[in-house]
N, C-alpha and C positions, 0 to 999 in steps of 0.2 A: 212183141218188142216194141213195147209203149204204142203211142196212139196212132190209129189209122181212121179210115172212114167207116164209122159203125154204123149198124142198122138194127132196128128192134125187131124181133121175131115174136110170135105168141107161143109157139111150142116148136120142138125139132123131133122127128123120130130119129131114135139111136138104135144101133144095131151092134153089140158088143160081140167080137169074135174071138174065139178062144183058141190060141195057138198051142199044139202040143210042143213038148220039150221042157228043156230046164236049163239052168246054169250051174256049173260046177266050179268053184274057185278055192284055191288054197287060202288059209289064213295068212297074211303078211301083215309085218308090224308096221303100224301107222307111223310116218315120218313127224318131224317135229315142224312146228310153225314160230320161227322168231316172232317177238312181239316188240313194238317200238316201247322205250323207255321215255322219261320225261324229257331227256335231252335229244329224242327223236333218232337214236340210234337203235338197230336192232340187237336184242339180247337173245343169243342162241340157247336151245336147250341140248339135252344129251342125245337124243335120237337122231339117226340122219335117213335121207331117202334111200330106197332100194338102188342098186347099181343101175344107171341109166335112166331114172327117174328124176323129173327136176322136184324140187322141194316147193312148198307153197312159196316160200320166200324168192325162189328163181323164178316161179311162174309170175309173181308180182312185179319183180324187176324186168323181166321179158317184155310183158304187157306195156309198161311204162316206157321202156325204150323203143318198143315198136310203134306204138299208138300216139303217144303225147309229143305235140309239137309245139314249143311255147305256149305250153298252158292248155292247148286245145286236144282234146281226144279225138282223132280222126278216124273216121271209119272207112278205112283204105280200100276195103272190098266192096264198098256200096257208095261210090261216087265222090268220097272224100269228105262228104258233109259231117255235120256235128248235130248230135241229138243231146237233150238233157240228160236223159239216162246215162250216156257215155261219160259225160263230165262227172255224174255222180259216182259211176263206178271207178272212175279216175281218183276221186277224192278217197273213196273208201280203201282202194288198193294202195295209195300213196301213204294215207294214214297208217295202214297195218305194216308198211315197209319201213315205217319210221322215216321218211323221206320228207322231211318240212319243206325243202326248197321246191320241190315238184308238187307238193299239196298246195303251197301258196300260189305257185303259178297257175295251177288249174283252178283255185278259187277266183284268183283275180281276173282270169280270162271269162270264167263263168258269170261272175258279178258285172262285168264290163259288158258283156254280149248278151247274156240271157236272162240276167234278173229283171223282173218286172216291177212295176210299181206296187203291186200288191203282194211282194216278197216271194212269189213263185217263179219258176223258170220257164222261159218260152220253149216250146219243144224242139224246133229244129232251126238249124243255122246253115248257110251254104257259103262257099267262099266268094261266090259272085254276086250274092244278093244280099248277104246278112240275115236277119232273121227272116224265115220263109214261113213259119207257123207259130204265131205267138202265144196259142194255146198251151196250157201247162199238162204235164203227164204226172201223176201223183206217186208214181214209184221212183222216179227222179227225185220230186221234191222230198219223199220221205227218205229216201237213201243220202241226199245231200245234207238235209238237216241233221241225220244221224252222225254222217262224218264229221260236221262242222262242231258238234256239241262234244263228240268224243275227243277232237283235236283240242277244242278249247279248254277241257278239263286237263288231258295230258300234257300238253305244252303250256299251260297257265296263260293262254291268250283270250282275253276278253273279247276281242274283236269276231273271234269264231265262234265262240259262246253265244253272243249276242245276236249274230247273222244266224246261227242254227236255231235259236229260240224264236226269233220273227218268223223264219220259214215254217217251223213246226206250228206255231199259232195260225199260219196262214193255211196250212193243210187242213186243220181242223175247222177252220172257218168256212173255206170254200171248196173242200175235196173230201166231205163226210156227208152221210145222210142217215136218218133213223129209221129203221123198220122194224118189223115185231120181231126180228131176228136181234135187233140192237144196232148200234151204230156200224155202220159200214164204211170203207174206203171207197170213194167213187174213183174213178179213172182220170177225172179233171172236172173243173167247173161246168164244161161243156156237156156233162152226163147227169144233170141235176134234176132231171124229170122222169117221174116213174110211169114204166118199169125202169130201174136203173140198169145200165150198163155195169158189167162187173168182171174184173178180171182178178181172180182168187190169187193169181201170184204177185200181184202188187202188195198184198198185205205182208207185213214183217213183224211178228211178235217180238222179235229182239229189238227192232228199232222203235216198236211202242214202248218197249221197258226202258230204253235208254232215253228217249225223250219224256217219259213221265218223270222220271229221276231228275232231269236237268230243269225241267219246267214247272213241277208240281201240278200240272192240270189234270184234274181227274177224267177228263174225257179221253184220255190215252187208255186208260184201264177200260172206260166203255168201249172204245174201238177194238181193244185187245179181245174183249170178250165176244162183240158182235161179229169180227172178222172170223174168229174160231168158229161161231155158230154158222155162218155163211160157208166157210170151207167145208165145215161137215155136211151141210145141205148139198154143195156141189159135189162132194164124193159120195154121198148116198145115191146119186142118179146113177153113175157109171162106174166100171172099173177103173178107169182113168179120169182125171179132171179135164174139163173142156178149157181150151185157150180162153173163151169168153162164155160168160153167161148173161143172163139178166136177172135181177132179184126184184120182186114185186114188194109192195109196202106190206103185204101180209106176211112176208117171208117166204113165200114159194120161191124157186128158182128153176130156170129153164137154161140148160146149155143151148148155145147158138153158134152160129159160124162168125168168124172174124169180120167178113166184108160180104157186100151184096154180089162180088164176083165169084166167090167161091162158097158154094152151099154145104161144103163138107164141114163137120164139127170134130174137130181134132185136138189131140194131145201133142202141143207142138213147142214151137220156140218160146211161147208165154208160157203156158202151162208147165212146162219142166223146170221153172224156176219156184214153183209151189213147195215141192218136198225140200229143197234146200233151205228155203225161208223157214219152213215148219220144222225141220231137223235141227236147225240151231236154237230153237225156242227153249225156254226156260221151265216149261212145265210139261210132265209126262204126258198129259192129254193132248197137248198140241204136237209132241214129237209122233205120238201114235197115229194122229192123222197123216204125217208123212211116211211112216211105216207102212201103212194099210195098203199103198199101191206097190210095193215090192213084190208080192207073189206074181201080180200081172206082169211086171217087168222082168222077172225072170223066166219068162217062158221062152226067150230067145237070147243067146249070148250076145250077138251083134245087134247094135240098135241103131235104127234110122232117126234121122233129125226130125221126123213126124210120124205119129202113129194114129190110128183109129181109136176109139175109146175103149175097145177091148184088147188093145195092145199089138194089133198087126200093122206092119209098115205100109205106109203109102206113098213113100218116096225113097228113091236110093241115096239121097244125100245124107251125109254124116255131119254131126256136130258133136263137139267136146261137151257141150250142155247135157245132151242125152246121158251120157255117162256119170257125170255130176249129178245129174237128178238121181239115177238110180243109186248111186253111191249114198246120197241123202237119205233115199228110202231104206236102203239096206241098213245103214249105220242106224237109224230111228227105229229100226225094227230088231237090233241087237246082233245083226250080221256083220260085225266090224270088218271080219277078213274080206267079206265079198266087197264092202264098201271100199276098202284099201285097193283091191284089185280093180274096181271101176274108176277110182281116181288115177290109178295108172292107165287105164284105157283112155281115159279123158285126156291125160297128158299127152299120150302117143297120138290120138286125134288131132289135138291142137298142133302138135310138131309136124304133122304130116299134112294137115289141112288147115292152116291158119286162118282164122277169120277174126274180126274185131269182136263180135259177140261171143262165139266160143272160146276165144283166147280169154275175154273178160271173166266168164264165168269158170273156166279152167282155174283161173287165179281166185277168184272170189269164193268158189266152192271148196278149195284146198283150204283156204283160210277159215272160212265158216266152220268147216266140218272137223277142223283139228285144233283150233284154239278159240278162245274168249276175247280176242284183240278187238273184235268188231262189237263186243257187248252181249254177245250170244252164249249158249251154254253147252254146244254139242261137244266142245274139246273136255269139258268136264264131265259130263253126263255121259257121253259115248252113244246117246240116243236110245239108251235102254232102262234108264232108272226108273 
């Protein structure tokens, strides 16, 4: 869930545990996702959510109502601080909702409190001390740049377009590195030494496409290809991707624990974003990367918030993101009925166990997997073309 205190490792012994069982779900018609028009209003489509299940539009509104205060996305279950990731999620959700006022409020707060001189975002802010960590996290920078250029184009606002392009250029200049796999996305400028820390869930093929179109910079195509190669290398190692890895200059990849305080190598709150980001990609090959983990995730119906790399639960905690992630993998593999069932499970988990992070991804996942409003292709491709 963005930056922590990371440590390098030379190698990690991994044990994949196979769990017997399976998941049986009935096909349910996916529900619609209204998209913002040029005037900022939502344009509904013909399908509706199943009874008792919130639509993507409602999930977005609920997130904005619950967590956004005067433009600040508040992590109410984590000490009421704010991180750049949250501000970026707020921008994406507000844009997809067609909520120009709250989009403007979120960007104004972000620009005032987090934007640094190098056009990236400081990672963490606290109410009692302001910026508590001025290092940037590239997932937030990438998502924010994506939201800004989308908003600038849709709402014909050159201020957003210019800000998004500046941030996009800064990501390429300060948060990427070249390896034998190609250009890869670093988690931040603080990770610019080899072997490179790597979080495959930061990579976003759809964001790369959006920013390539907006900027005309060929490095985005390089980053898309390099990220896909790195993601494939991560997935070649184990049944499920690890939250964190390290990538060597020669392109070799080692799964690694998140911090020095926990030696476990897990599929958890970070890695679960990978299938969502790749399921919304616009190429069959990228969507196949997301779909490749579906068989492992099907081994049990109820998902925990953290699994080992073979799919076994290592905690009793629940998160809506776990179901969003499996929905993405299922959709990318062509199992649209199973995907819809898991989006419903994500909604129920979010409703019964609300958390900033889970609620953000319940809204983002439903949006990314059912529409192209954020520049992805899952809504058109169905993840199976």
